[in-house]
C-alpha positions in Angstrom: 96.6 117.3 109.8 100.0 118.7 109.0 101.6 118.3 105.6 104.3 115.8 106.8 101.6 113.5 108.2 99.5 113.8 105.1 102.5 113.0 102.9 103.5 110.0 105.0 99.9 108.6 104.8 100.0 109.3 101.0 103.2 107.3 100.6 101.8 104.4 102.7 98.6 104.4 100.5 100.7 104.5 97.3 102.6 101.4 98.5 99.3 99.7 99.4 97.9 100.4 95.8 101.1 99.0 94.2 100.6 95.8 96.2 96.9 95.6 95.4 97.6 96.0 91.7 100.3 93.3 91.8 98.3 90.8 94.0 94.8 91.3 92.6 95.4 92.4 89.0 98.8 91.0 88.3 100.2 94.4 87.4 103.6 95.6 88.5 104.3 99.3 88.3 107.8 100.7 88.2 108.0 103.5 90.6 110.0 106.7 89.8 112.2 106.9 92.9 113.6 110.4 93.0 111.6 113.6 93.5 113.1 115.0 90.3 112.2 111.9 88.3 108.6 112.0 89.7 108.3 115.7 88.8 109.5 115.2 85.2 108.2 111.7 84.4 105.4 111.0 86.8 104.8 108.7 89.8 105.7 105.6 87.8 106.7 104.6 84.2 103.3 103.2 83.4 101.3 106.5 83.8 99.3 105.8 87.0 98.5 108.8 89.2 97.8 107.6 92.8 96.0 109.9 95.3 95.1 109.2 98.9 91.7 110.8 99.8 91.9 111.1 103.5 88.4 112.6 103.9 86.5 110.1 101.6 85.1 108.0 104.5 83.6 111.1 106.1 82.2 112.8 103.0 81.5 110.0 100.5 83.0 112.3 97.9 86.3 111.9 96.1 88.4 115.1 95.7 89.8 115.1 92.2 92.6 117.6 91.9 93.0 119.6 88.7 95.1 122.6 89.4 97.5 124.2 91.9 97.4 128.0 92.4 100.2 130.2 93.7 99.8 133.9 94.3 100.1 134.8 90.7 100.2 131.6 88.7 98.1 128.5 88.1 99.6 125.1 87.2 97.9 121.9 86.0 97.9 119.3 88.8 96.4 115.9 89.7 94.2 114.9 86.8 95.8 117.5 84.4 99.4 117.2 85.7 101.9 117.7 82.8 104.7 115.1 82.7 106.8 113.2 80.2 104.9 109.9 80.7 101.2 110.5 79.8 98.8 109.8 82.6 96.6 106.9 81.7 94.9 106.0 85.0 93.9 107.9 88.1 93.7 105.9 91.3 92.0 107.6 94.4 90.5 106.6 97.7 91.8 105.0 100.8 92.7 101.6 102.2 89.1 100.8 102.8 87.8 101.7 99.3 89.9 102.7 96.3 88.8 103.5 92.7 90.7 103.2 89.5 89.6 105.6 86.7 90.7 106.1 83.1 92.2 109.6 83.1 90.5 110.3 79.8 87.0 109.4 81.2 87.5 111.6 84.3 88.6 114.5 82.2 85.6 114.1 79.9 83.3 114.1 83.0 84.9 117.3 84.4 84.8 119.1 81.1 81.3 118.0 80.2 79.7 118.9 83.5 81.9 122.0 84.2 82.4 120.9 87.8 83.0 123.6 90.3 86.5 123.8 91.7 86.9 123.9 95.4 90.1 124.6 97.4 91.9 121.7 99.0 95.2 121.5 100.9 98.0 124.0 100.9 101.5 122.7 100.0 104.7 123.4 101.9 105.6 126.0 99.2 102.3 127.9 99.5 100.4 126.4 96.6 96.7 125.8 97.0 95.3 122.7 95.4 91.9 123.0 93.6 89.7 120.2 92.5 86.1 118.9 92.1 84.1 116.5 94.1 82.9 113.2 92.6 80.3 111.5 94.7 80.4 107.8 95.4 77.5 107.0 93.1 79.2 108.6 90.1 82.6 107.0 91.1 80.9 103.6 91.0 79.6 104.3 87.4 82.8 105.9 86.0 85.5 103.7 87.5 87.2 100.9 85.5 88.0 99.0 88.7 87.9 99.1 92.5 89.7 97.7 95.5 87.8 97.0 98.7 89.6 96.0 101.8 87.5 93.1 103.1 89.0 93.4 106.6 87.7 96.9 107.0 84.1 95.9 106.2 83.6 94.3 109.6 
């Protein structure tokens, strides 16, 4: 899947999560609208990182991003992304099944179990994402909430 398609699906998923949070949990997140604002502040003003895992249905593993590597530099990413607004929650999954984690709990899990980092996607600018796999069983134990699309269960 090319990067443009992946990004489009990611934005659609993000919108879906915003609607689920509002409709099912009564939470309204204020989205940071410009790329510059998102880079500096984060995805929204409430500290929620939202990731669309497009391979979860096939693998039953969530890919939790922790860093991005370029030829000679490594930057914190995903779970460890540095931004002005501290990241409080990490939402990942797809429109069929989506998990909400406390960022603090996910970091503790990663650091305690020294999870192996595996390569993920490559960005338009040549950065390679690295993260760890969290299987569905542990996701169920560690999450603080979950969205399941009832229509996709049939």
